[in-house]
N, C-alpha and C positions, 0 to 999 in steps of 0.2 A: 468747274472748280467747287461747286456745292456738293458735298459728299455726306451720305448717311452711313454712320457706323452702327452696326447691330452686333453687340457683344455684351454678354452677361457679367463677365468678370470686371468689377468696378475699377481695379487698378489698371488692368490692360486697357479698358475703355478710356479712362482718363489719359493714359499715356498716348493712345492712338490719336485722340482729339488734339492734344497738345502738340504732338509731332506733326500731324497733318497741317495744323494751323501754321507752324513754323515753316512748313514747306510750301505755303502759299494757298492751301485749300481753305474752304470755309466748311468745317465739319459740324454736323449735328449727330447726337448719339442717343441710342435707346438700348434697353437691356433685354427685351423680349419680343416675341412675334406680334403680340397684340399691339404694342406701341409702334412697332415697325409698320404694321398695316395702316395704322392711323396716320403716321408720318408720310407714307407714300401716297395716301389719299389726299393729302392737303398741301404737299410741297413738291415742287419739281426739282429733282436731284440730277446732277451730272454723272454721278457714280454711286455705287453701293459697296461697302465692305461688310461682308456677311459671315458671321460665325455659324458653323453647322449645328453645334450642340448648344441648344438654348433651353431655358427652364420650362417653357411651355410648348416645346416641340422641336422639330428639325428645321434648320434653315433651308434645307433642300425643298421642303414643302412650300415655304414662302417663295423660293425661286421658281418652282413649277407654277405657282399661282400667277406670278408676275409675267412669265412667258406666255401662259395661256391667255392672260388678259391683254396681250399685245405690248407689254412694256419692254422696250429695247434698251433701257438704261444699262450700261456696263456694270457687271457684278463680279467682284473679286471675293472668292471664298477663303475663309480662314478656318483652320481646324488643326487639332492635335493628332487626328487620325490621318496619318500620312502614307497609308498603304497605296499601292498603285490602283487597286480596285476602288478605293475611296475617291481618288482623284478622277478616275474615269467616270464614276457615278455622278460626281459634281459637274464635270464638264458636259456630260451627256444630258444633264438636267437643264442646261442652259447657261452655266457659268462661263464667263469670258476668260478668267484666269484663276489660279489656285496658289495659295501660299500656306505652307505648313508652319505650325508653331514649334519652337520659337522662331522669330523672324527679325530682320533688321528693319527699322522704320524707314531708312533711306531707300531700301529695296521696295518696300510697300509703296512709297510715294512715287518711285520711278515706274513701277508697274501700273499704278493708277494713271499717271501721265500718258503712258503708252496706250492704255485702254481708251482714254479720252481722245487721243490723236486718231485712233482708228475709227472711233465713233464719228469724228468730224471729217473723216476721209483724208487725213494728212499722214504722210510718212515722216516728214521732217519734224524734229522736236521744237525747233525755233520758229518764230513767226517774223516775217519781214514785210514792211509796207512803207512806201514813201521814204526810203532810205534809212528807216529805223528797224532794228532787229531786236527782238526780246527772247530771252531764254527762261522758260518756266522752271527749269531745273535749278537755276541759281537766283531767280528773281532779279536778274540784271538785264541790261540791254546795251545797245551801241547805236549811235547816230553818226554815220560816216566812220571816222577814226576815234570818235569821242566815246569813252565808256560812260554808261549810265547806271545809276543805282536808284532803287525805288523802295519805298516802304511796302509792306505786305499788301496794304489796301490800295495804295497807288497802283501797284502792279495788277491787282485784281480788276480794277477799272480799265486799265490799259489793255489787259489781256482780253477782257470781254469785248471791247470795241474792235480790237484787231482781229478777233475771230470772225467778225461779221462786218467787214468794211462796206460802207454804203448803207448799212442798216441802222435805223434810229433805235437806240435803246433808251427807255424812259428812266427817270430817276428811280422809280420803284424796282425796275429790273436790275439796275446796277446795285441798289441796296441789297437785293437778294443775294448778290455775289459777294457782298462785303460782310454781312452779318448772319450769324447763326441764331438759333432760338433764344439762347440765354444772353445774348449781347444787346445792349441798349443801342438803338438806332439814333445817331445824332442828326438833328434836323437838317443841317447844311453840310454834312460830310461829303456827299458827292460833289457839290460845288467846290469845296475846298480841295479835294483830290484832283479834280479837273484843272483847277487853277495851278496847282503845283506841277502837274504834268505839262501844261502849256509852258510854264517857265523853263522846263527842261527840254521840251521837244519843239517849241515854237508855237505861237498863238494859233496859227492856222491848222495845226495838225489835228486837233479835235474841234469839230464844228458844234455850235449850239443851234438846235432847231427849235425856235421859240414855241413854247407851249407843248412840245413833244418830248424833247430829250437831247441826246448827244449822238454823234456819229463821227467816224473817220471816213472821209471821202474815199470811194472805191478808186483804185488806180485806173488810169485810162485804158480802155479796152478790156477791163476785167468785169466779170459778173459780180453783182452784189450778194449772190448766194453765199451762205456761211462757208468760210474757209477758202473761197475761190478768188477773192480780191487781194488778199495778202498771201504770200507763199511761205 
């Protein structure tokens, strides 16, 4: 859910970050290849939205560097050059998907969710565990027959934990899912969101592992490997 947006047009860049944030992502944005390289070197992203035509070079060059360096993070290319040859070049360079400008923000968010599902080895868009199902497309959920609604950050915490049932996630790991570079990290935000989630899902749904972090217990007979304990 942590996404790097690389786009030099300031209006489009701001619109992308605002739209992705409303769709439940935590976006960070840069305007050139130099800043993108620095961001990729210091932050672990779940996905990248990459414009091809940038002021200091081609996004395809950065994409080739990423793949040569073994980075497997999903990359969605953006460009106004929508010829078939351009799409083929981008996909052959290692892109996972391609979207021509202009585009609809809801389609961009849906394509990113699909890329992240494939990265996690899942075909189903929703996640289910211990009788709770969540839908990243709507930031809603259901416990039995009871509908559930979450704030953006509540959902981010729950989604991170349900992706990796049985795995302990530290407070700092969860904060990385909640906050972009320009957002101030509130000291007790994770604790507050976990408290609110327990009020909706039951106190035992999220375990506190003292001194280490939080986890959702893996379902009986399921591996704790990412994506395998919840379906």
